[in-house]
C-alpha positions as CSV (number, residue, x, y, z in Angstrom):
1,M,-49.8,-40.6,102.9
2,K,-51.3,-37.5,101.4
3,S,-54.9,-38.7,102.0
4,F,-54.0,-39.5,105.6
5,D,-52.6,-36.0,106.0
6,R,-55.8,-34.5,104.6
7,R,-57.9,-36.5,107.0
8,W,-55.7,-35.5,109.9
9,Q,-56.0,-31.8,108.9
10,K,-59.8,-32.2,108.7
11,A,-59.9,-33.9,112.1
12,T,-57.7,-31.2,113.6
13,F,-59.9,-28.5,112.2
14,L,-63.0,-30.1,113.6
15,I,-61.4,-30.5,117.0
16,S,-60.3,-26.9,117.1
17,T,-63.8,-25.8,116.1
18,S,-65.3,-27.9,118.9
19,L,-62.9,-26.4,121.4
20,F,-63.6,-22.9,120.3
21,L,-67.4,-23.3,120.5
22,L,-67.2,-24.9,123.9
23,T,-64.8,-22.3,125.3
24,A,-66.8,-19.4,123.7
25,T,-70.0,-20.6,125.3
26,P,-70.3,-19.8,129.0
27,A,-72.3,-22.9,129.9
28,F,-74.6,-25.5,128.4
29,A,-78.0,-25.7,130.1
30,H,-78.8,-29.4,130.8
31,H,-82.4,-29.0,131.9
32,P,-85.3,-27.9,129.7
33,F,-87.0,-26.3,132.8
34,G,-83.8,-24.6,134.1
35,E,-83.5,-25.2,137.8
36,K,-87.2,-26.0,138.3
37,T,-87.9,-29.6,139.3
38,P,-90.5,-31.2,137.0
39,A,-93.9,-31.3,138.8
40,N,-95.9,-33.7,136.7
41,F,-95.6,-36.6,134.3
42,F,-95.6,-34.3,131.2
43,E,-92.8,-32.1,132.6
44,G,-90.8,-35.1,133.7
45,F,-91.0,-36.8,130.3
46,L,-90.0,-33.6,128.5
47,S,-87.1,-33.0,130.9
48,G,-86.0,-36.6,130.3
49,L,-86.2,-36.1,126.5
50,G,-84.3,-32.9,126.6
51,H,-81.5,-33.6,129.1
52,P,-79.4,-35.9,126.8
53,I,-79.9,-33.6,123.8
54,I,-79.4,-30.1,125.4
55,G,-76.3,-31.4,127.2
56,L,-73.7,-31.7,124.5
57,D,-71.5,-33.9,126.8
58,H,-74.3,-36.5,127.1
59,F,-75.2,-36.3,123.5
60,A,-71.6,-36.9,122.4
61,I,-71.3,-40.1,124.5
62,V,-74.6,-41.5,123.2
63,V,-73.6,-40.9,119.6
64,S,-70.2,-42.4,120.1
65,I,-71.7,-45.5,121.6
66,G,-74.1,-45.9,118.7
67,L,-71.2,-45.5,116.2
68,L,-69.0,-48.0,118.1
69,A,-71.9,-50.5,118.2
70,A,-72.0,-50.6,114.4
71,V,-68.3,-51.7,114.1
72,H,-68.8,-55.0,116.1
73,S,-71.1,-57.9,115.5
74,R,-73.6,-58.0,118.3
75,G,-72.5,-54.4,119.1
76,I,-76.0,-53.4,119.9
77,F,-75.3,-54.7,123.5
78,I,-73.0,-51.6,123.9
79,P,-75.8,-49.0,124.0
80,I,-78.0,-51.5,125.8
81,A,-75.5,-51.7,128.7
82,F,-75.2,-47.9,128.7
83,L,-78.9,-47.4,128.9
84,I,-79.5,-49.9,131.7
85,T,-76.7,-48.6,133.9
86,A,-77.7,-45.0,133.3
87,M,-81.0,-45.8,135.0
88,F,-79.2,-47.3,137.9
89,G,-76.9,-44.3,138.1
90,T,-79.9,-42.0,138.3
91,G,-81.3,-44.2,141.1
92,I,-78.0,-44.0,143.0
93,H,-78.3,-40.2,142.9
94,L,-81.9,-40.2,144.1
95,T,-80.9,-42.2,147.1
96,G,-78.7,-39.3,148.2
97,A,-75.5,-41.2,147.7
98,S,-72.5,-38.9,146.7
99,I,-70.0,-39.7,144.0
100,P,-67.1,-37.3,144.2
101,G,-65.8,-35.9,140.9
102,V,-68.6,-37.3,138.9
103,E,-68.3,-34.6,136.2
104,L,-64.7,-35.6,135.6
105,F,-65.8,-39.1,135.0
106,V,-68.6,-38.0,132.7
107,T,-66.3,-35.8,130.6
108,G,-63.5,-38.4,130.8
109,S,-65.8,-41.0,129.3
110,I,-66.3,-38.8,126.2
111,L,-62.6,-38.6,125.8
112,L,-62.3,-42.4,126.1
113,F,-65.1,-43.2,123.7
114,G,-63.8,-40.7,121.2
115,L,-60.4,-42.5,121.4
116,L,-62.1,-45.9,121.1
117,L,-63.7,-44.7,117.9
118,V,-60.4,-43.5,116.5
119,M,-58.9,-46.9,117.3
120,L,-62.1,-48.7,116.0
121,D,-62.0,-52.5,116.3
122,R,-58.9,-52.9,118.4
123,F,-60.9,-53.8,121.5
124,N,-63.1,-56.8,122.1
125,L,-66.9,-56.5,122.6
126,K,-66.9,-57.5,126.2
127,L,-64.5,-54.8,127.2
128,L,-66.5,-52.2,125.3
129,I,-69.8,-53.3,126.9
130,G,-68.1,-53.1,130.3
131,L,-66.8,-49.6,129.6
132,A,-70.2,-48.5,128.3
133,A,-71.8,-49.8,131.5
134,I,-69.4,-47.8,133.7
135,A,-69.9,-44.7,131.6
136,G,-73.7,-45.1,131.8
137,L,-73.5,-45.2,135.6
138,F,-71.8,-41.8,135.8
139,H,-73.9,-40.2,133.1
140,G,-77.1,-41.5,134.8
141,Y,-75.9,-40.1,138.1
142,A,-75.5,-36.7,136.4
143,Y,-79.0,-37.0,135.0
144,G,-80.4,-37.5,138.4
145,E,-79.6,-33.9,139.4
146,A,-82.5,-32.6,137.3
147,I,-85.1,-34.8,138.9
148,F,-83.8,-34.9,142.5
149,G,-86.7,-34.2,144.9
150,A,-89.5,-34.9,142.4
151,S,-92.5,-37.0,143.2
152,M,-93.0,-40.5,141.7
153,S,-95.0,-39.6,138.6
154,P,-92.5,-37.1,137.1
155,L,-89.6,-39.3,138.2
156,I,-90.9,-42.3,136.3
157,A,-91.6,-40.1,133.3
158,Y,-88.1,-38.6,133.4
159,L,-86.5,-42.1,133.4
160,L,-88.7,-43.1,130.5
161,G,-87.9,-39.9,128.6
162,F,-84.2,-40.0,128.8
163,T,-84.1,-43.8,128.1
164,V,-86.3,-43.3,125.0
165,I,-84.3,-40.4,123.6
166,Q,-80.9,-42.1,124.2
167,L,-82.2,-45.2,122.5
168,V,-83.3,-43.2,119.5
169,V,-80.1,-41.2,119.2
170,S,-77.8,-44.3,119.6
171,L,-79.9,-46.3,117.1
172,A,-79.8,-43.5,114.6
173,A,-76.0,-43.3,115.0
174,F,-75.8,-47.1,114.7
175,A,-77.9,-47.0,111.5
176,I,-75.8,-44.3,109.9
177,A,-72.6,-46.0,110.8
178,K,-73.9,-49.3,109.4
179,A,-74.8,-47.6,106.1
180,V,-71.3,-46.0,106.0
181,T,-69.5,-49.3,106.7
182,Q,-71.5,-51.1,104.0
183,Q,-70.2,-48.6,101.4
184,K,-66.7,-49.7,102.5
185,L,-65.2,-46.7,100.7
186,E,-63.1,-45.0,103.4
187,S,-65.7,-46.0,106.0
188,S,-63.0,-46.5,108.6
189,A,-61.6,-43.0,107.9
190,K,-65.1,-41.5,108.3
191,L,-65.7,-43.2,111.7
192,R,-62.3,-42.2,112.9
193,S,-63.0,-38.6,111.9
194,A,-66.1,-38.8,114.0
195,G,-64.0,-40.2,116.8
196,F,-61.6,-37.2,116.6
197,V,-64.5,-34.8,116.8
198,I,-66.0,-36.5,119.9
199,F,-62.5,-36.7,121.4
200,G,-62.2,-32.9,120.8
201,I,-65.5,-32.3,122.5
202,G,-64.5,-34.4,125.5
203,L,-61.2,-32.7,125.7
204,A,-62.9,-29.3,125.9
205,F,-65.3,-30.4,128.6
206,F,-62.6,-32.2,130.6
207,A,-60.3,-29.2,130.5
208,S,-63.1,-26.9,131.6
209,Q,-63.8,-29.2,134.6
210,L,-60.1,-29.2,135.5
211,I,-60.0,-25.4,135.3
212,A,-63.2,-25.2,137.5
213,I,-61.6,-27.4,140.1
214,A,-58.2,-25.6,140.0
215,L,-59.7,-22.1,139.8
216,P,-63.1,-22.2,141.6
217,I,-65.3,-19.1,141.0
218,A,-66.9,-17.8,144.2
219,E,-70.6,-17.5,143.9
């Protein structure tokens, strides 16, 4: 019981820290080139590499997916499903189709996957793959904003860049989680602690989106 209390206190501290950092920061820039649309292959590739890293919301979901994949046999299909549908989501955005409330879905997915990490292996693989695919669709749609209106060359480079970096991040998280679970010593507690942190990040983003909707700031 005492060890559980200590873990809970740690998780609470980490969540509180995440909330403070997010509320203390006015905004997270998601695009390496600011509002400028990438004009060539190099700029497109760099923008694709940077978007999932600079955007803490996207980074958190990719890490959580990699961690979850390590808990299940054949769990590698979880990040694969996310990556494939992220490209489709970007394509949907580029067609000009509108998805209302996409940011709520994006931030809500971080909350969900943080919670799934806390609960670990209570859900079957097919369900997790399906949820990852849905999350990838919304995150991909959000990625599309940075490349909207670009020509074909930077567009292809952007898709390549964000797919490569998400694959690297998710595989790194997967490898770390595998190493932790092989040690077996409080491995579940460590992954759950990571889940609490991701949940806290998602909660902060989700709350900020709700506040923005409820109290819109006139530009």
